[in-house]
C-alpha positions, 0 to 999 in steps of 0.5 A: 485602667490607664494606657500609655504609648510605648515610647514614640510608637503609636502602640498603647498598652495598659499601665499594668501588664500581666507577666507569665514568668511565675505562672504555676502550671504544675497541676490542674488546680494551679492552672485554674488559678492562673486562668482566673488571673488572666481573665481578671486582668482582661476584665479590669482593662489590662491589654498587655500580656507578657510571655517568653518561649523559655517560660516553663519550656514553652508551656507558658506560651501555650497556656497564655495563647489558649486563655487569650483565644477567648478574647478579640485579638485586636484588643490584646498586646501580646509579647514573647522573647527569644534567646534561651535554648529551645533545643540541644543543637548548636543553633538552638539558642542565641540571637542568630537569624536562624534561631530567631526565625525558628523561635518566632514560628514556634512561639506563634504556633504555641500561642496560636497567633498570626503575629506578636505585638512585641518581641524581645531579645531576652538576653544579649548574644555576644556570639552573634553580630548585632547587625545580624540580630537587628536585620532579622528582627526588622525583617520579622516586622516587614513580614508581619510576624511581629509589629515591634521589637525590643531588647532586655536590660542586658543590652545596656546604654552603650549597646543601645547606642550601637544598635541605633547606629546600625538601625539608622545606617541600614534604615531598619525598623526602629527598636521600640522597647526595652524590658529591664528590672526596675523598682524602688531598690533597683534603680540602675536604669536611671544611671544611663538607660533611661536617658538613652531611651528618652533620646531615641523614643524607646519605651520601657516595660519594667518588671519585678516592681515589688523586688521579688516580694521585698516591697510587699512589706510582708517580710519583717526584720527579726521575724520568720519568713511568712509560710509559703512565701517565695523566701521559703522555697525559691531555688535561686534565693534571689529574694533571700539575698534582698532581705538585708537589715538595710532594705527591711528598715527602708521598707518599714519606713516606706510602709508608714508612708503607704499607711498615711496615704491609705494604701498598702506597700505593694500599691505604693511601690508600683505607683512610684514606678508609674510616676516616672513618665519614661515607663510605658507599663509595669509588668506584674506577676501574680499567684492569686487574683487578689494580688493582681487586683491589688496591684491594679489599684496603683494606677489610681494612686496619686503620690503627693510631691511631699510624700515623693520627697520623703520616699526619695530621702528614705531610698537614698538613691544617687545617680552616678555621675563622674566629675573631673576637676 
């Protein structure tokens, strides 16, 4: 495993992190599989474990805390998030000082920890002044309950700029990291957010490297969805909306490049993300240990420049720039 700094901070995290969003805790058999995945991650050098208080109503935090308690705390980088409702009362959601303070205590209790390494705003809260949110997060750093804080993709470049002005004005602890979706077919952060992160030394821990499974190569144009795949059961149909003929044609061409490099589509897609130095870590989910072990191989794949050029031609991405005159 290789490690990268989170932005300009001294914190080093594994190039592949393990996410908890899709962790299945619906039964003892599923929980045993999830435990095996976490243990395989640790055994293969992953030190970054990402969670959120909203995942499985807090069960994901409790599960991850229990499994990780077997390992030395100083070797681990553990994150969680705050925003979504944790109770039905008026202050049971959002980014107010009250909800942040109550949520961090709940997350620490769930995970049996004294502190979190990273703590993210899961969404942007338009009902709370940004200054209040940033002061509350900075105070958590001062108190030692968290070491670094960050935000989600919904903050956007303009909000990041506003946050930096507030942080500078009040000499707050820095905003260290952002967690956006980023993959071969969803590159919106390249328009502005990546540049803003470079400017302020903010790290990027991206998620959904395989675009809900589109970039695994298992979905084929004109063929039925594989039995048990996400497209056959996911309630919100995110993956189904991605399975367009245009996207499937791109994946078919990319899969040929993967074969030429003696690898598979999932590894190629993850390694492509890691080619971007702005990325601190790629958060990968897994429902099987074999999936995790496959994803980890991306850290050793070197994509030649000629292959990168062909990949870019297939993807056809153009960064938005507006020119006048």
